DSSP file (Angstrom, degrees, kcal/mol; ACC not computed):
  #  RESIDUE AA STRUCTURE BP1 BP2  ACC     N-H-->O    O-->H-N    N-H-->O    O-->H-N    TCO  KAPPA ALPHA  PHI   PSI    X-CA   Y-CA   Z-CA
    1    1 A X     >        0   0    0      0, 0.0     4,-2.4     0, 0.0     5,-0.2   0.000 360.0 360.0 360.0 -41.1  -19.6  -98.6    5.2
    2    2 A X  H  >  +     0   0    0      1,-0.2     4,-2.1     2,-0.2     5,-0.2   0.918 360.0  48.6 -60.5 -44.4  -22.8 -100.1    3.7
    3    3 A X  H  > S+     0   0    0      1,-0.2     4,-2.6     2,-0.2    -1,-0.2   0.883 109.0  53.5 -62.9 -39.5  -25.0  -97.6    5.7
    4    4 A X  H  > S+     0   0    0      2,-0.2     4,-2.4     1,-0.2    -1,-0.2   0.918 109.1  48.4 -62.9 -43.4  -22.8  -94.7    4.6
    5    5 A X  H  X S+     0   0    0     -4,-2.4     4,-2.2     2,-0.2    -2,-0.2   0.893 112.2  48.7 -62.8 -40.5  -23.2  -95.7    0.9
    6    6 A X  H  X S+     0   0    0     -4,-2.1     4,-2.4     2,-0.2     5,-0.2   0.910 111.1  50.3 -65.9 -42.2  -27.0  -96.0    1.3
    7    7 A X  H  X S+     0   0    0     -4,-2.6     4,-2.6     1,-0.2    -2,-0.2   0.912 112.0  47.9 -64.0 -40.9  -27.1  -92.6    3.0
    8    8 A X  H  X S+     0   0    0     -4,-2.4     4,-2.0     2,-0.2     5,-0.2   0.904 110.0  52.2 -67.0 -38.7  -25.1  -91.0    0.2
    9    9 A X  H  X S+     0   0    0     -4,-2.2     4,-2.1     1,-0.2     5,-0.2   0.924 113.9  43.3 -61.1 -44.6  -27.3  -92.6   -2.4
   10   10 A X  H  X S+     0   0    0     -4,-2.4     4,-2.1     1,-0.2     5,-0.3   0.913 111.8  54.3 -66.0 -43.2  -30.4  -91.2   -0.8
   11   11 A X  H  X S+     0   0    0     -4,-2.6     4,-0.5     1,-0.2    -2,-0.2   0.847 117.3  35.5 -62.6 -35.7  -28.8  -87.8   -0.2
   12   12 A X  H  X S+     0   0    0     -4,-2.0     4,-0.7    -5,-0.1    -1,-0.2   0.771 119.6  46.2 -91.5 -28.1  -27.9  -87.4   -3.8
   13   13 A X  H  X S+     0   0    0     -4,-2.1     4,-2.3    -5,-0.2     5,-0.2   0.861 102.2  61.7 -86.1 -35.8  -30.9  -89.1   -5.5
   14   14 A X  H  X S+     0   0    0     -4,-2.1     4,-2.3    -5,-0.2     5,-0.2   0.932 105.1  46.5 -60.8 -48.3  -33.8  -87.5   -3.5
   15   15 A X  H  X S+     0   0    0     -4,-0.5     4,-2.2    -5,-0.3    -1,-0.2   0.886 111.4  53.8 -60.2 -35.9  -33.1  -83.9   -4.6
   16   16 A X  H  X S+     0   0    0     -4,-0.7     4,-2.0     1,-0.2    -1,-0.2   0.906 109.2  47.7 -64.1 -42.2  -32.7  -85.1   -8.2
   17   17 A X  H  X S+     0   0    0     -4,-2.3     4,-1.6     1,-0.2    -1,-0.2   0.910 111.0  51.4 -63.6 -42.9  -36.2  -86.7   -8.1
   18   18 A X  H  X S+     0   0    0     -4,-2.3     4,-1.1     1,-0.2    -2,-0.2   0.897 111.2  47.8 -63.4 -40.2  -37.7  -83.6   -6.5
   19   19 A X  H  < S+     0   0    0     -4,-2.2    -1,-0.2     1,-0.2    -2,-0.2   0.863 106.9  56.6 -69.8 -34.7  -36.2  -81.4   -9.3
   20   20 A X  H  < S+     0   0    0     -4,-2.0    -1,-0.2     1,-0.2    -2,-0.2   0.866 118.6  32.0 -66.1 -36.1  -37.4  -83.7  -12.1
   21   21 A X  H  < S+     0   0    0     -4,-1.6    -1,-0.2    -5,-0.1    -2,-0.2   0.542 120.4  56.9 -95.6  -8.6  -41.0  -83.5  -11.0
   22   22 A X     <  +     0   0    0     -4,-1.1     2,-0.3    -5,-0.2    -3,-0.1   0.142  69.9  69.8-100.2-145.1  -40.8  -79.9   -9.6
   23   23 A X  S    S-     0   0    0      1,-0.2     2,-0.8     2,-0.1     3,-0.2  -0.515 115.8  -7.6  69.5-129.5  -39.9  -76.7  -11.1
   24   24 A X  S    S+     0   0    0     -2,-0.3    -1,-0.2     1,-0.2    -2,-0.1  -0.415  90.8 123.7-100.6  57.7  -42.4  -75.4  -13.7
   25   25 A X        +     0   0    0     -2,-0.8    -1,-0.2    -4,-0.1    -2,-0.1   0.164  32.8 132.6-102.9  18.8  -44.5  -78.5  -13.8
   26   26 A X        -     0   0    0     -3,-0.2     2,-0.2     1,-0.1    96,-0.0  -0.373  64.9-104.1 -68.2 147.5  -47.8  -76.7  -13.0
   27   27 A X        -     0   0    0     -2,-0.0    61,-0.6    60,-0.0     2,-0.3  -0.463  37.0-154.0 -68.6 141.6  -50.8  -77.5  -15.1
   28   28 A X  E     -A   87   0A   0     93,-0.2    59,-0.2    -2,-0.2     2,-0.2  -0.865   4.8-144.8-117.5 156.9  -51.7  -74.8  -17.6
   29   29 A X  E     -A   86   0A   0     57,-3.4    57,-2.5    -2,-0.3     2,-0.3  -0.574   2.7-137.1-114.2 175.8  -55.0  -74.0  -19.1
   30   30 A X  E     - b   0 124A   0     93,-2.0    95,-2.6    -2,-0.2     2,-0.4  -0.966   3.6-158.2-133.5 149.5  -56.4  -72.8  -22.4
   31   31 A X  E     -Ab  83 125A   0     52,-2.4    52,-3.0    -2,-0.3     2,-0.5  -0.995   8.9-161.9-127.4 125.5  -59.1  -70.3  -23.4
   32   32 A X  E     -Ab  82 126A   0     93,-3.0    95,-3.2    -2,-0.4     2,-0.5  -0.932   5.8-156.2-107.3 126.9  -60.7  -70.6  -26.8
   33   33 A X  E     -Ab  81 127A   0     48,-3.0    48,-1.9    -2,-0.5     2,-0.5  -0.885   7.1-162.4-102.5 130.8  -62.6  -67.5  -28.1
   34   34 A X  E     -Ab  80 128A   0     93,-2.6    95,-3.2    -2,-0.5     2,-0.8  -0.953  15.9-140.1-116.6 129.7  -65.3  -68.1  -30.7
   35   35 A X  E     - b   0 129A   0     44,-2.7    43,-1.0    -2,-0.5    95,-0.3  -0.798  16.9-166.6 -85.2 111.6  -66.7  -65.3  -32.9
   36   36 A X        +     0   0    0     93,-3.3    94,-0.2    -2,-0.8    -1,-0.1   0.440  52.2 104.7 -85.2  -0.6  -70.4  -66.1  -33.0
   37   37 A X  S    S-     0   0    0     92,-0.3    41,-0.8     8,-0.2     2,-0.4  -0.492  71.1-123.9 -80.8 157.2  -71.3  -63.8  -35.8
   38   38 A X    >   -     0   0    0     39,-0.2     3,-1.8    -2,-0.1     6,-0.2  -0.850   8.8-136.1-105.8 132.6  -71.9  -65.3  -39.3
   39   39 A X  T 3  S+     0   0    0     -2,-0.4     5,-0.1     1,-0.3    -1,-0.1   0.774 102.2  48.0 -60.7 -29.7  -69.9  -64.1  -42.3
   40   40 A X  T 3  S+     0   0    0      3,-0.1    -1,-0.3    -3,-0.0     2,-0.2   0.384  94.1  96.0 -95.3   6.3  -72.8  -63.8  -44.7
   41   41 A X  S X  S-     0   0    0     -3,-1.8     3,-1.6     1,-0.1    -4,-0.0  -0.627  80.8-123.9 -92.4 153.7  -75.1  -61.9  -42.3
   42   42 A X  T 3  S+     0   0    0      1,-0.3    -1,-0.1    -2,-0.2    -3,-0.0   0.750 112.4  58.0 -63.9 -23.7  -75.4  -58.1  -42.2
   43   43 A X  T 3  S+     0   0    0     -5,-0.1    -1,-0.3    56,-0.1    -4,-0.1   0.266  75.6 140.1 -91.8  11.8  -74.4  -58.2  -38.6
   44   44 A X    <   -     0   0    0     -3,-1.6    56,-0.9    -6,-0.2     2,-0.3  -0.309  29.4-174.8 -59.9 136.1  -71.0  -59.9  -39.2
   45   45 A X  E     -C   99   0B   0     54,-0.2     2,-0.4    56,-0.0    54,-0.2  -0.967  26.1-127.8-133.3 147.8  -68.2  -58.5  -37.1
   46   46 A X  E     -C   98   0B   0     52,-3.1    52,-1.9    -2,-0.3     2,-0.4  -0.822  30.0-143.0 -91.1 136.0  -64.5  -59.1  -36.9
   47   47 A X  E     -CD  97  75B   0     28,-2.7    28,-3.6    -2,-0.4     2,-0.5  -0.856  12.5-165.0-106.1 134.4  -63.4  -59.9  -33.3
   48   48 A X  E     +CD  96  74B   0     48,-2.7    48,-1.9    -2,-0.4     2,-0.4  -0.986  15.6 178.1-117.9 124.3  -60.2  -58.6  -31.7
   49   49 A X  E     +CD  95  73B   0     24,-2.5    24,-2.9    -2,-0.5     2,-0.3  -0.973  11.8 179.0-133.3 141.7  -59.1  -60.4  -28.5
   50   50 A X  E     -C   94   0B   0     44,-2.1    44,-2.4    -2,-0.4     2,-0.4  -0.995  11.1-157.4-138.4 140.4  -56.0  -60.0  -26.2
   51   51 A X  E     +C   93   0B   0     -2,-0.3     2,-0.3    42,-0.2    42,-0.2  -0.951  43.2  86.2-116.1 137.0  -55.3  -62.0  -22.9
   52   52 A X  S    S-     0   0    0     40,-2.3    40,-0.3    -2,-0.4    -2,-0.1  -0.961  71.7 -53.9 164.2-175.7  -53.0  -60.6  -20.3
   53   53 A X     >  -     0   0    0     -2,-0.3     4,-2.6    38,-0.1     5,-0.2  -0.179  66.0 -86.5 -78.4 178.3  -52.5  -58.4  -17.2
   54   54 A X  H  > S+     0   0    0      1,-0.2     4,-2.3     2,-0.2     5,-0.2   0.888 128.6  50.4 -55.4 -43.2  -53.6  -54.7  -17.0
   55   55 A X  H  > S+     0   0    0      2,-0.2     4,-2.5     1,-0.2    -1,-0.2   0.905 111.0  48.2 -64.9 -42.2  -50.2  -53.5  -18.5
   56   56 A X  H  > S+     0   0    0      1,-0.2     4,-2.5     2,-0.2    -2,-0.2   0.939 112.1  48.9 -62.2 -47.7  -50.4  -55.9  -21.4
   57   57 A X  H  X S+     0   0    0     -4,-2.6     4,-0.8     1,-0.2    -2,-0.2   0.878 112.0  49.2 -63.1 -37.9  -54.0  -55.0  -22.2
   58   58 A X  H >< S+     0   0    0     -4,-2.3     3,-0.7    -5,-0.2    -1,-0.2   0.928 112.6  46.9 -64.7 -46.9  -53.1  -51.2  -22.0
   59   59 A X  H >< S+     0   0    0     -4,-2.5     3,-1.7     1,-0.2    -2,-0.2   0.891 106.7  58.5 -62.6 -39.5  -50.1  -51.7  -24.3
   60   60 A X  H >< S+     0   0    0     -4,-2.5     3,-0.7     1,-0.3    -1,-0.2   0.729  97.9  61.2 -65.3 -21.9  -52.1  -53.8  -26.8
   61   61 A X  T << S+     0   0    0     -4,-0.8    46,-0.5    -3,-0.7    -1,-0.3   0.365  77.8  90.8 -86.7   5.7  -54.6  -50.9  -27.3
   62   62 A X  T <  S-     0   0    0     -3,-1.7     2,-0.3     1,-0.3    -1,-0.2   0.593 103.9 -59.5 -79.7 -10.3  -51.9  -48.5  -28.7
   63   63 A X    <>  -     0   0    0     -3,-0.7     4,-2.6    -4,-0.1    -1,-0.3  -0.857  65.3 -62.2 150.8 175.9  -52.5  -49.6  -32.3
   64   64 A X  H  > S+     0   0    0     -2,-0.3     4,-2.1     1,-0.2     5,-0.2   0.878 127.6  47.9 -58.8 -44.5  -52.4  -52.5  -34.7
   65   65 A X  H  > S+     0   0    0      1,-0.2     4,-2.4     2,-0.2    -1,-0.2   0.896 113.7  47.2 -67.9 -40.0  -48.6  -53.2  -34.3
   66   66 A X  H  > S+     0   0    0      2,-0.2     4,-2.0     1,-0.2     6,-0.2   0.892 109.7  54.5 -68.2 -38.2  -48.8  -53.1  -30.5
   67   67 A X  H  <>S+     0   0    0     -4,-2.6     5,-2.8     1,-0.2    -2,-0.2   0.929 112.9  41.9 -59.9 -45.9  -51.9  -55.4  -30.5
   68   68 A X  H ><5S+     0   0    0     -4,-2.1     3,-1.4     3,-0.2    -1,-0.2   0.898 112.4  54.4 -67.8 -40.9  -50.0  -58.0  -32.6
   69   69 A X  H 3<5S+     0   0    0     -4,-2.4    -1,-0.2     1,-0.3    -2,-0.2   0.844 106.7  51.8 -65.0 -32.8  -46.8  -57.6  -30.5
   70   70 A X  T 3<5S-     0   0    0     -4,-2.0    -1,-0.3    -5,-0.1   -19,-0.2   0.417 127.7 -96.3 -86.0   2.2  -48.6  -58.3  -27.3
   71   71 A X  T < 5 +     0   0    0     -3,-1.4    -3,-0.2     1,-0.2   -20,-0.2   0.607  67.8 158.9  97.3  12.3  -50.2  -61.5  -28.6
   72   72 A X      < -     0   0    0     -5,-2.8     2,-0.3    -6,-0.2   -22,-0.2  -0.340  24.4-151.6 -66.7 150.0  -53.6  -60.1  -29.7
   73   73 A X  E     -D   49   0B   0    -24,-2.9   -24,-2.5     8,-0.0     2,-0.5  -0.939   9.7-140.9-126.8 150.2  -55.5  -62.1  -32.3
   74   74 A X  E     -D   48   0B   0     -2,-0.3     2,-0.5   -26,-0.2   -26,-0.2  -0.936  18.7-164.2-108.2 128.0  -58.0  -61.2  -35.0
   75   75 A X  E     -D   47   0B   0    -28,-3.6   -28,-2.7    -2,-0.5     3,-0.1  -0.954   9.2-144.0-120.0 117.3  -60.9  -63.6  -35.4
   76   76 A X    >   -     0   0    0     -2,-0.5     3,-2.4   -30,-0.2   -41,-0.3  -0.225  46.3 -67.3 -70.4 166.0  -63.1  -63.5  -38.5
   77   77 A X  T 3  S+     0   0    0      1,-0.3   -38,-0.2   -39,-0.1   -39,-0.2  -0.305 125.6  11.9 -54.5 133.6  -66.9  -64.2  -38.3
   78   78 A X  T 3  S+     0   0    0    -43,-1.0    -1,-0.3   -41,-0.8   -42,-0.1   0.399 108.5 114.9  79.1  -2.2  -67.5  -67.9  -37.4
   79   79 A X    <   -     0   0    0     -3,-2.4   -44,-2.7   -42,-0.1     2,-0.3  -0.275  47.3-156.3 -92.5 179.4  -63.8  -68.3  -36.5
   80   80 A X  E     -A   34   0A   0    -46,-0.2     2,-0.3    -3,-0.1   -46,-0.2  -0.975   5.2-161.5-150.9 161.6  -62.0  -69.1  -33.2
   81   81 A X  E     -A   33   0A   0    -48,-1.9   -48,-3.0    -2,-0.3     2,-0.5  -0.991  11.7-144.7-146.4 145.3  -58.6  -68.7  -31.7
   82   82 A X  E     -A   32   0A   0     -2,-0.3     2,-0.6   -50,-0.2   -50,-0.2  -0.942   1.9-158.1-118.3 130.8  -57.0  -70.5  -28.7
   83   83 A X  E     -A   31   0A   0    -52,-3.0   -52,-2.4    -2,-0.5     3,-0.2  -0.939  27.3-175.8-101.1 122.6  -54.7  -69.0  -26.1
   84   84 A X  E     +     0   0A   0     -2,-0.6   -54,-0.2   -54,-0.2   -55,-0.1  -0.644  50.1  43.8-118.3 173.9  -52.7  -71.8  -24.4
   85   85 A X  E    S+     0   0A   0      1,-0.2     2,-0.4    -2,-0.2    -1,-0.2   0.836  71.4 160.5  59.4  37.0  -50.2  -72.3  -21.6
   86   86 A X  E     -A   29   0A   0    -57,-2.5   -57,-3.4    -3,-0.2    36,-0.3  -0.743  41.3-116.6 -88.1 134.2  -52.1  -69.9  -19.4
   87   87 A X  E     -A   28   0A   0     -2,-0.4    32,-0.2   -59,-0.2   -59,-0.1  -0.290  36.6 -94.7 -67.5 153.2  -51.4  -70.3  -15.7
   88   88 A X  S    S+     0   0    0    -61,-0.6     2,-0.3    30,-0.1    32,-0.2  -0.417  88.4  54.5 -67.0 145.0  -54.1  -71.4  -13.3
   89   89 A X  E    S- E   0 119B   0     30,-2.8    30,-2.8    -2,-0.1     2,-0.4  -0.853  99.5 -17.5 126.5-163.1  -56.0  -68.6  -11.7
   90   90 A X  E     - E   0 118B   0     -2,-0.3     2,-0.4    28,-0.2    28,-0.2  -0.656  57.5-167.0 -84.0 129.4  -57.8  -65.5  -12.9
   91   91 A X  E     - E   0 117B   0     26,-3.3    26,-2.4    -2,-0.4     2,-0.4  -0.920   8.1-146.5-114.1 139.3  -57.1  -64.4  -16.5
   92   92 A X  E     + E   0 116B   0     -2,-0.4   -40,-2.3   -40,-0.3     2,-0.3  -0.827  18.9 176.8-103.8 146.6  -58.1  -61.0  -17.9
   93   93 A X  E     -CE  51 115B   0     22,-2.6    22,-2.8    -2,-0.4     2,-0.4  -0.985  13.8-158.0-142.8 155.4  -59.0  -60.5  -21.5
   94   94 A X  E     -CE  50 114B   0    -44,-2.4   -44,-2.1    -2,-0.3     2,-0.3  -0.969  13.4-177.4-130.9 147.6  -60.2  -57.6  -23.6
   95   95 A X  E     +C   49   0B   0     18,-1.6     2,-0.3    -2,-0.4   -46,-0.2  -0.975   8.8 179.9-143.9 158.5  -62.1  -57.7  -26.8
   96   96 A X  E     -C   48   0B   0    -48,-1.9   -48,-2.7    -2,-0.3     2,-0.3  -0.972  13.4-147.6-149.5 156.7  -63.5  -55.3  -29.4
   97   97 A X  E     -C   47   0B   0     -2,-0.3     2,-0.3   -50,-0.2   -50,-0.2  -0.940  12.1-178.9-128.5 153.5  -65.4  -55.8  -32.7
   98   98 A X  E     -C   46   0B   0    -52,-1.9   -52,-3.1    -2,-0.3     3,-0.1  -0.935  42.3 -81.6-138.9 165.1  -65.5  -53.9  -35.9
   99   99 A X  E >   -C   45   0B   0     -2,-0.3     3,-2.9   -54,-0.2   -54,-0.2  -0.353  65.8 -83.7 -60.9 148.0  -67.4  -54.3  -39.2
  100  100 A X  T 3  S+     0   0    0    -56,-0.9    -1,-0.1     1,-0.3     3,-0.1  -0.354 121.5  13.5 -55.5 126.8  -65.9  -56.9  -41.5
  101  101 A X  T 3  S+     0   0    0      1,-0.2    -1,-0.3    -3,-0.1    -2,-0.1   0.462 103.0 132.4  83.7   0.0  -63.1  -55.1  -43.4
  102  102 A X    <   -     0   0    0     -3,-2.9    -1,-0.2     1,-0.2     3,-0.1  -0.125  63.1 -75.8 -78.5 178.7  -63.3  -52.1  -41.0
  103  103 A X        -     0   0    0      1,-0.1    -1,-0.2    -3,-0.1     3,-0.1  -0.274  56.3 -85.2 -73.8 158.9  -60.4  -50.4  -39.3
  104  104 A X        -     0   0    0      1,-0.1    -1,-0.1    -6,-0.0   -40,-0.1  -0.377  55.8-105.1 -57.9 138.7  -58.5  -51.7  -36.3
  105  105 A X        -     0   0    0     -3,-0.1     2,-0.2    -9,-0.1    -1,-0.1  -0.310  32.1-134.7 -67.5 155.5  -60.3  -50.9  -33.1
  106  106 A X    >>  -     0   0    0     -3,-0.1     3,-1.7   -44,-0.0     4,-0.8  -0.546  34.3 -88.5-103.3 173.0  -58.9  -48.1  -30.8
  107  107 A X  H >> S+     0   0    0    -46,-0.5     4,-1.4     1,-0.3     3,-1.0   0.847 124.6  59.3 -53.6 -40.1  -58.5  -48.1  -27.1
  108  108 A X  H 3> S+     0   0    0      1,-0.3     4,-0.6     2,-0.2    -1,-0.3   0.795  98.1  59.6 -60.1 -29.5  -62.0  -46.8  -26.5
  109  109 A X  H <4 S+     0   0    0     -3,-1.7    -1,-0.3     1,-0.2    -2,-0.2   0.797 110.6  41.1 -70.5 -27.6  -63.5  -49.8  -28.3
  110  110 A X  H X< S+     0   0    0     -3,-1.0     3,-2.3    -4,-0.8   -15,-0.3   0.715  92.6  90.0 -85.7 -22.9  -61.8  -52.1  -25.7
  111  111 A X  H 3< S+     0   0    0     -4,-1.4     3,-0.4     1,-0.3    -2,-0.1   0.819  93.3  36.0 -50.6 -48.0  -62.6  -50.0  -22.7
  112  112 A X  T 3< S+     0   0    0     -4,-0.6    -1,-0.3     1,-0.2    -2,-0.1   0.424 109.3  69.0 -86.9   3.2  -66.0  -51.4  -21.8
  113  113 A X    <   +     0   0    0     -3,-2.3   -18,-1.6   -18,-0.1     2,-0.6  -0.218  59.8 124.6-119.5  43.0  -65.0  -55.0  -22.8
  114  114 A X  E     +E   94   0B   0     -3,-0.4     2,-0.3   -20,-0.2   -20,-0.2  -0.916  34.8 168.2-102.3 122.1  -62.4  -56.1  -20.2
  115  115 A X  E     -E   93   0B   0    -22,-2.8   -22,-2.6    -2,-0.6     2,-0.3  -0.810  25.7-137.0-130.4 167.6  -63.5  -59.3  -18.5
  116  116 A X  E     -E   92   0B   0     -2,-0.3     2,-0.3   -24,-0.2   -24,-0.2  -0.931  13.7-173.8-125.0 150.7  -62.0  -62.0  -16.2
  117  117 A X  E     -E   91   0B   0    -26,-2.4   -26,-3.3    -2,-0.3     2,-0.5  -0.993  20.3-132.2-142.7 140.1  -62.2  -65.7  -16.3
  118  118 A X  E     -E   90   0B   0     -2,-0.3     2,-0.5   -28,-0.2   -28,-0.2  -0.818  19.7-165.4 -98.5 132.6  -60.9  -68.2  -13.8
  119  119 A X  E     -E   89   0B   0    -30,-2.8   -30,-2.8    -2,-0.5     2,-0.2  -0.953   7.1-150.6-116.0 131.4  -58.9  -71.2  -15.0
  120  120 A X    >   -     0   0    0     -2,-0.5     3,-2.0   -32,-0.2     2,-0.2  -0.469  50.5 -67.7 -84.3 169.6  -58.2  -74.3  -12.9
  121  121 A X  T 3  S+     0   0    0      1,-0.3   -93,-0.2    -2,-0.2    -1,-0.1  -0.433 122.6   0.4 -61.6 124.0  -55.0  -76.2  -13.5
  122  122 A X  T 3  S+     0   0    0    -36,-0.3    -1,-0.3     1,-0.2     2,-0.2   0.520  97.8 148.1  76.0   7.4  -55.3  -77.9  -16.9
  123  123 A X    <   -     0   0    0     -3,-2.0   -93,-2.0   -96,-0.1     2,-0.5  -0.478  35.8-153.3 -79.8 144.4  -58.7  -76.5  -17.6
  124  124 A X  E     -b   30   0A   0    -95,-0.2     2,-0.3    -2,-0.2   -93,-0.2  -0.974  14.3-173.6-115.2 128.7  -60.0  -75.6  -21.0
  125  125 A X  E     -b   31   0A   0    -95,-2.6   -93,-3.0    -2,-0.5     2,-0.4  -0.926  12.6-154.2-122.1 148.2  -62.6  -72.8  -21.4
  126  126 A X  E     -b   32   0A   0     -2,-0.3     2,-0.5   -95,-0.2   -93,-0.2  -0.983   9.2-166.8-120.0 131.9  -64.5  -71.7  -24.4
  127  127 A X  E     -b   33   0A   0    -95,-3.2   -93,-2.6    -2,-0.4     2,-0.5  -0.974   9.6-149.4-120.5 123.6  -65.9  -68.1  -24.6
  128  128 A X  E     -b   34   0A   0     -2,-0.5     2,-0.3   -95,-0.2   -93,-0.2  -0.802  28.5-139.9 -93.4 125.1  -68.4  -67.1  -27.2
  129  129 A X  E      b   35   0A   0    -95,-3.2   -93,-3.3    -2,-0.5   -92,-0.3  -0.905 360.0 360.0-131.3 160.4  -68.2  -63.5  -28.3
  130  130 A X              0   0    0     -2,-0.3    -1,-0.2   -95,-0.3   -95,-0.1  -0.969 360.0 360.0 -83.6 360.0  -69.6  -61.0  -29.1
């Protein structure tokens, strides 16, 4: 009987331990984008950045509302923004710049500025743009 109780204890507790440490416990990374232009310079630019897969990047370029809905951020000169909880692996991002106070960029402004960055589990990266 004692062996039976020990076997039952192991049978029911091991799966519980595996589930507690398993599931969605993968390390996630962050990417911080920094706008390297200076606000008081004639070359100051507002930076628009979006992180995601091809479909997300395409949807985000449909206009200001779509850009915001897909998680896009606007970074003023000298500012920064961090995208967190990104899965380990290759991440795509797109960016565009406009003159400070200028109009929201259009799809063509992002077209040549799609890049990839690799994140390891728990890794933090900083990307200086433009």
